[in-house]
C-alpha positions as CSV (number, residue, x, y, z in Angstrom):
1,M,0.0,0.0,0.0
2,A,1.4,3.4,-0.9
3,V,1.2,5.5,2.2
4,K,1.5,9.1,1.2
5,K,0.4,10.7,4.5
6,V,-0.1,9.5,8.0
7,A,-1.6,11.2,11.1
8,L,-0.7,10.6,14.7
9,L,-3.1,11.0,17.6
10,T,-2.7,10.4,21.4
11,A,-5.8,10.3,23.6
12,G,-7.1,9.4,27.1
13,G,-5.0,9.7,30.2
14,L,-1.3,10.0,30.1
15,A,1.0,7.0,30.3
16,P,4.8,6.6,30.1
17,C,4.8,5.7,26.5
18,L,3.1,8.5,24.5
19,S,6.0,10.7,23.9
20,T,8.2,7.7,23.1
21,A,5.6,6.2,20.7
22,V,5.2,9.4,18.8
23,G,9.0,9.7,18.6
24,R,9.5,6.1,17.3
25,L,6.6,6.3,14.8
26,I,8.2,9.4,13.3
27,E,11.7,7.7,13.3
28,R,10.4,4.5,11.8
29,Y,8.6,6.2,8.9
30,T,11.7,8.3,8.3
31,E,13.8,5.1,8.1
32,V,11.5,3.0,5.8
33,S,9.3,5.5,4.1
34,P,10.9,8.9,4.2
35,E,8.6,10.2,1.5
36,T,5.5,9.7,3.7
37,E,4.2,13.0,5.1
38,I,3.3,13.0,8.8
39,I,0.9,15.2,10.7
40,A,-0.2,15.0,14.4
41,Y,-3.6,16.1,15.6
42,V,-3.5,18.3,18.6
43,G,-5.3,17.2,21.7
44,G,-6.5,13.8,20.5
45,Y,-9.9,13.3,18.9
46,K,-10.7,16.9,19.8
47,G,-8.0,18.0,17.3
48,L,-9.2,15.6,14.7
49,L,-12.8,17.0,14.9
50,L,-11.6,20.6,14.8
51,G,-8.9,20.0,12.1
52,D,-6.2,21.2,14.4
53,S,-2.9,19.5,13.5
54,I,0.9,19.9,13.5
55,T,3.1,19.1,10.5
56,V,6.1,17.0,11.3
57,T,9.0,18.8,9.7
58,D,12.4,17.6,8.7
59,E,13.8,19.1,11.9
60,I,11.3,17.2,14.0
61,R,12.2,14.0,12.1
62,Q,15.9,14.4,12.7
63,N,15.4,15.1,16.4
64,A,12.5,12.6,17.2
65,S,14.7,10.6,19.6
66,I,14.5,13.6,22.0
67,L,10.9,12.5,22.7
68,Y,12.2,9.3,24.3
69,K,13.5,11.3,27.3
70,H,10.2,13.0,28.1
71,G,6.9,11.9,29.7
72,G,3.4,13.1,28.7
73,S,2.4,13.7,25.1
74,P,4.0,16.4,23.0
75,I,0.8,16.5,20.8
76,G,-1.7,16.6,23.7
77,N,-4.6,14.4,24.8
78,S,-8.3,14.7,25.5
79,R,-11.2,12.4,26.4
80,V,-13.6,12.4,23.5
81,K,-15.9,9.6,22.5
82,L,-16.9,10.0,18.8
83,T,-20.2,8.1,19.4
84,N,-21.2,10.3,22.3
85,V,-22.9,12.9,20.0
86,K,-24.4,15.0,22.9
87,D,-21.0,15.4,24.6
88,C,-19.3,16.4,21.3
89,E,-22.1,19.0,20.7
90,K,-21.9,20.3,24.2
91,R,-18.2,20.8,24.0
92,G,-18.5,22.6,20.6
93,L,-16.6,19.9,18.7
94,V,-19.4,19.4,16.2
95,E,-22.4,21.4,15.1
96,P,-25.9,20.2,16.3
97,G,-27.1,17.4,14.0
98,Q,-23.6,16.4,12.9
99,D,-22.3,12.9,13.3
100,P,-18.9,13.1,15.0
101,L,-17.7,9.9,13.2
102,Q,-18.5,11.5,9.8
103,V,-16.9,14.8,10.8
104,A,-13.7,12.9,11.8
105,A,-13.7,10.8,8.6
106,D,-14.3,13.9,6.4
107,Q,-11.4,15.7,8.2
108,L,-9.1,12.8,7.5
109,V,-10.1,12.9,3.8
110,K,-9.7,16.6,3.7
111,D,-6.2,16.3,5.2
112,G,-5.3,13.6,2.7
113,V,-4.5,11.0,5.4
114,D,-4.1,7.4,4.4
115,V,-3.4,6.0,7.8
116,I,-4.2,7.3,11.3
117,H,-2.2,6.0,14.2
118,T,-4.1,6.2,17.5
119,I,-2.1,5.8,20.7
120,G,-4.3,5.2,23.7
121,G,-6.1,2.9,26.1
122,D,-9.3,0.9,25.8
123,D,-11.5,4.0,25.4
124,T,-9.2,5.4,22.7
125,N,-9.0,2.2,20.9
126,T,-12.7,1.3,21.1
127,T,-13.3,4.8,19.7
128,A,-10.7,4.0,17.0
129,A,-12.6,0.8,16.4
130,D,-15.8,2.8,15.9
131,L,-14.0,5.1,13.5
132,A,-12.4,2.1,11.6
133,A,-15.8,0.5,11.3
134,Y,-17.4,3.7,10.0
135,L,-14.6,4.2,7.5
136,A,-15.0,0.6,6.2
137,E,-18.8,0.8,6.1
138,N,-18.8,4.1,4.2
139,D,-16.0,3.1,1.8
140,Y,-13.4,5.6,3.0
141,K,-10.0,4.5,1.7
142,L,-7.9,4.8,4.8
143,I,-7.1,2.6,7.8
144,V,-6.6,2.9,11.5
145,V,-3.6,1.4,13.3
146,G,-3.6,1.7,17.1
147,L,-1.1,1.2,19.9
148,P,-2.2,0.0,23.4
149,K,-1.5,2.7,26.0
150,T,-2.8,2.0,29.5
151,I,-0.9,1.8,32.8
152,D,-3.8,-0.5,34.0
153,N,-2.6,-3.2,31.6
154,D,-6.2,-4.2,31.0
155,V,-6.8,-4.4,27.2
156,F,-8.0,-7.7,25.6
157,P,-6.2,-9.5,24.0
158,I,-3.0,-7.5,24.5
159,K,-0.4,-9.2,26.8
160,Q,1.4,-6.1,27.9
161,S,0.2,-2.5,27.4
162,L,2.8,0.2,26.7
163,G,3.9,2.3,29.7
164,A,2.6,-0.1,32.4
165,W,6.0,-1.3,33.5
166,T,7.3,2.2,33.9
167,A,4.3,3.3,35.8
168,A,4.8,0.5,38.3
169,E,8.5,1.4,38.7
170,E,7.7,5.1,39.2
171,G,4.9,4.3,41.7
172,A,7.4,2.2,43.7
173,R,9.9,5.1,43.6
174,Y,7.2,7.5,44.8
175,F,6.4,5.3,47.8
176,E,10.1,5.0,48.8
177,N,9.8,8.6,49.9
178,V,6.3,8.5,51.2
179,V,7.0,5.5,53.5
180,A,9.5,7.6,55.5
181,E,6.5,9.4,57.0
182,H,5.9,6.2,59.1
183,N,8.2,7.5,61.7
184,A,6.7,11.0,61.8
185,N,3.9,9.8,64.1
186,P,3.2,6.9,66.4
187,R,0.8,4.2,65.0
188,M,0.8,5.6,61.5
189,L,-1.4,4.1,58.8
190,I,-0.2,4.9,55.2
191,I,-2.5,4.3,52.3
192,H,-0.8,4.2,48.9
193,E,-3.6,4.6,46.3
194,V,-2.5,3.4,42.8
195,M,-4.4,4.0,39.5
196,G,-6.5,1.1,38.2
197,R,-10.2,1.5,37.7
198,N,-11.2,-2.2,37.1
199,C,-7.9,-3.9,37.0
200,G,-5.5,-4.4,39.9
201,W,-2.4,-5.2,37.9
202,L,-0.7,-1.9,38.4
203,T,-1.3,-1.9,42.1
204,A,0.0,-5.4,42.4
205,Y,3.0,-4.9,40.2
206,T,3.9,-1.6,41.9
207,A,3.9,-3.4,45.3
208,K,6.0,-6.2,43.8
209,V,8.6,-3.7,42.4
210,Y,8.7,-1.8,45.7
211,H,9.0,-5.0,47.8
212,E,11.9,-6.1,45.6
213,R,13.7,-2.8,45.8
214,L,13.6,-3.0,49.6
215,E,15.7,-6.1,49.3
216,E,18.5,-4.0,47.8
217,L,18.7,-1.7,50.9
218,D,20.6,-2.1,54.1
219,F,18.9,-1.6,57.4
220,L,19.8,-0.8,61.0
221,P,16.9,-2.3,63.2
222,N,18.5,-1.5,66.5
223,I,17.9,2.2,65.9
224,G,14.4,1.6,64.4
225,L,15.4,1.4,60.7
226,S,13.9,-1.9,59.8
227,K,12.7,-3.5,56.6
228,E,9.5,-4.6,58.4
229,R,8.4,-1.0,59.0
230,K,9.0,0.0,55.4
231,D,7.5,-3.0,53.7
232,V,4.1,-3.5,52.1
233,H,1.7,-4.9,54.7
234,A,-1.4,-5.4,52.5
235,V,-2.4,-5.2,48.8
236,F,-6.1,-4.6,47.9
237,V,-7.2,-5.0,44.2
238,P,-10.6,-5.1,42.6
239,E,-10.3,-8.8,41.7
240,M,-9.9,-9.9,45.3
241,D,-12.5,-10.1,48.1
242,V,-11.4,-8.2,51.2
243,D,-12.6,-9.4,54.5
244,I,-12.1,-6.2,56.4
245,A,-12.6,-7.7,59.8
246,A,-10.0,-10.5,59.2
247,E,-7.5,-8.1,57.6
248,A,-7.9,-5.6,60.4
249,A,-7.1,-8.3,62.9
250,R,-4.0,-9.3,61.0
251,L,-2.9,-5.7,60.4
252,K,-3.5,-4.7,64.0
253,K,-0.8,-7.2,65.1
254,V,1.5,-5.5,62.5
255,M,0.6,-2.1,63.9
256,D,1.3,-3.3,67.5
257,D,4.6,-4.9,66.5
258,V,6.2,-2.2,64.2
259,D,4.1,0.9,65.0
260,N,2.9,1.5,61.4
261,V,0.9,-0.2,58.6
262,N,1.5,0.4,54.8
263,I,-1.4,-0.6,52.5
264,F,-1.3,-0.5,48.6
265,I,-4.8,-0.1,47.2
266,S,-6.1,0.1,43.7
267,E,-8.3,3.1,43.1
268,G,-11.0,0.7,41.8
269,A,-11.1,-1.5,44.9
270,G,-14.3,-1.2,46.8
271,V,-15.8,1.3,44.4
272,D,-19.2,-0.5,44.2
273,A,-19.5,-0.5,48.0
274,I,-18.6,3.2,48.2
275,I,-21.1,4.1,45.4
276,K,-23.9,2.3,47.2
277,E,-23.0,4.1,50.4
278,K,-22.9,7.5,48.7
279,E,-26.1,6.9,46.8
280,A,-27.9,5.8,50.0
281,A,-26.8,9.1,51.5
282,G,-28.3,10.9,48.5
283,E,-25.0,12.0,46.9
284,E,-24.7,12.3,43.1
285,I,-22.2,10.1,41.4
286,V,-20.2,12.1,38.7
287,R,-19.3,10.3,35.5
288,D,-17.2,11.2,32.4
289,A,-18.1,11.2,28.7
290,F,-17.5,7.4,28.6
291,G,-19.8,6.8,31.5
292,H,-17.0,6.0,33.9
293,V,-17.3,7.1,37.5
294,K,-14.9,10.0,38.2
295,L,-12.8,8.2,40.8
296,D,-11.3,11.4,42.3
297,T,-14.9,12.1,43.5
298,I,-15.2,8.7,45.1
299,N,-11.8,8.6,46.8
300,P,-11.4,4.9,47.7
301,G,-8.1,5.6,49.6
302,A,-9.9,7.8,52.0
303,W,-12.8,5.3,52.4
304,F,-10.4,2.4,53.2
305,G,-8.4,4.7,55.5
306,K,-11.5,5.5,57.5
307,Q,-12.5,1.8,57.8
308,F,-9.0,0.6,58.9
309,A,-8.0,3.6,61.1
310,K,-10.6,2.8,63.7
311,L,-10.0,-1.0,63.6
312,L,-6.2,-0.6,63.9
313,G,-6.2,2.1,66.5
314,A,-4.2,4.4,64.1
315,E,-3.3,7.8,65.5
316,K,-2.8,9.3,62.1
317,V,-3.7,8.3,58.5
318,L,-1.7,9.5,55.5
319,I,-3.3,8.9,52.1
320,Q,-1.0,9.4,49.1
321,K,-1.8,8.9,45.4
322,S,1.1,8.1,43.0
323,G,-1.0,8.1,39.8
324,Y,-0.2,11.5,38.3
325,Y,3.4,11.1,39.3
326,A,3.7,7.6,37.7
327,R,1.8,8.1,34.5
328,A,3.7,11.2,33.4
329,A,7.1,9.6,33.5
330,A,9.4,9.0,30.5
331,S,9.6,5.4,29.4
332,N,12.0,3.1,31.3
333,E,14.3,0.7,29.5
334,A,11.9,-2.2,29.4
335,D,9.1,-0.1,28.0
336,L,11.3,1.7,25.5
337,K,12.2,-1.7,24.0
338,L,8.6,-2.8,23.9
339,I,7.4,0.5,22.4
340,K,10.0,0.4,19.6
341,E,9.0,-3.2,18.7
342,C,5.3,-2.3,18.6
343,C,5.8,0.9,16.7
344,D,7.9,-0.8,14.0
345,V,5.2,-3.4,13.6
346,A,2.6,-0.6,13.5
347,V,4.4,1.0,10.6
348,D,4.8,-2.3,8.8
349,S,1.1,-3.0,9.2
350,A,0.2,0.5,7.9
351,I,2.3,0.0,4.8
352,A,0.8,-3.4,4.3
353,G,-2.7,-2.0,4.6
354,I,-3.5,-3.9,7.8
355,G,-5.5,-2.1,10.5
356,G,-5.9,-3.0,14.2
357,V,-4.2,-2.5,17.5
358,V,-0.6,-3.7,17.7
359,G,0.6,-5.8,20.6
360,H,1.4,-9.3,21.7
361,D,-1.8,-11.2,21.0
362,E,-2.6,-13.6,23.9
363,D,-5.0,-15.5,21.7
364,K,-2.3,-16.2,19.1
365,N,0.6,-17.5,21.2
366,D,1.7,-13.9,22.1
367,E,2.5,-13.1,18.5
368,L,3.3,-9.4,18.0
369,R,0.7,-8.3,15.4
370,A,-2.1,-5.9,14.6
371,C,-5.0,-7.4,16.6
372,E,-8.4,-6.9,14.9
373,F,-10.4,-4.0,16.3
374,P,-13.6,-6.1,17.0
375,R,-11.5,-8.1,19.4
376,I,-10.2,-5.1,21.3
377,A,-11.9,-4.4,24.7
378,G,-11.0,-2.9,28.0
379,G,-11.7,-4.3,31.5
380,K,-9.3,-7.3,31.3
381,P,-9.0,-8.4,34.9
382,F,-5.7,-8.9,36.7
383,N,-5.0,-12.6,37.1
384,I,-4.5,-12.9,40.9
385,D,-3.2,-16.5,40.4
386,E,0.0,-15.1,38.8
387,P,2.8,-16.9,40.6
388,W,4.7,-13.6,41.4
389,F,1.5,-12.2,43.1
390,G,1.1,-15.3,45.2
391,E,4.7,-15.0,46.3
392,L,4.3,-11.4,47.2
393,L,1.2,-12.1,49.3
394,A,3.0,-15.0,51.0
395,D,5.9,-12.7,51.8
396,I,3.7,-10.1,53.5
397,G,1.5,-12.7,55.2
398,Q,-1.7,-11.8,53.4
399,A,-4.3,-14.4,52.4
400,K,-5.6,-14.3,48.8
401,G,-9.2,-13.5,48.3
402,A,-11.1,-14.9,45.3
403,K,-14.1,-12.7,44.7
404,V,-14.3,-9.4,42.8
405,E,-16.6,-7.5,45.2
406,V,-15.3,-5.9,48.4
407,S,-17.0,-6.8,51.6
408,H,-18.6,-3.9,53.6
């Protein structure tokens, strides 16, 4: 397929892969198809609907590797669902009566785009799937090739989403400073709330990385500097049932022994119970354009802190969220390697005229390929039977739950 012009688009929340992916796509096209023009839509699907784009110049091409060293997205993000007509109208992205999918398709045609590369999570790529289907059904001669960005690592059938390893490492680094607060007050309860709406992978992996990094440190227990005080004492994820009474009994012994408790919790853990509690109290639940509950208005960390503080006899509760710190980092070495591999396949797929979301396909022996859009879906749960997670829980003395809902 002759690819004369491609467009890049990043959307959804940030992840430690966006800047790198933009940089590598530009580099790869320059290597294998230097005659291909490249533009980037500003602010995700918002920029596409408004026709707001940046031309990738020769200077940008020659210096694209600079983007590897930065977090965020140089071309900007937004949360726009092309099938949510009312939201697009309300935000002034389309005129009343217009179909956002048609507006987007017509803008691509107007800009002379043959391939659009979408870099985003499940919402971005399900929107890309809607766009790809619309283009195919209405005989538009262009394709969509996506890349899976989500620190939650929860996209079917993608084995490993871009940026998730980095986010876990950065979350661990974040807590290395936060945990020092344990000796600022007697009987301190520290809640580390980690991003993860429906999937606990990031929370679990962040705890794993942090726990392993502690093994590299020396301690001086006789003066109070002990591994036991700095370690993870509990990990709560949406995929596990949490028996609060039983966990409180276990954690109170930890509190009595070492004078503090450190809990890693996914922001999605316990959300159903919290929503029921708030709705029963007559509170309104705020949702975004995709229908997701805005978790910052739910505040699971505070809810869990309230439950456990009383049961553990905590004198002070500190709740810290590593999400914005972790998701805005530059890619680490492992992610950089994965991103480059995926971007190279994305370019090859585009040139071959193959649409889809590029990643290691769990349904096809982890082959790195463009996975068909109809198979892409969010909400893949974290497998709590992963051996490394079982080892982590065994190390910290926590029993593994088996149910998705949280007891209340």
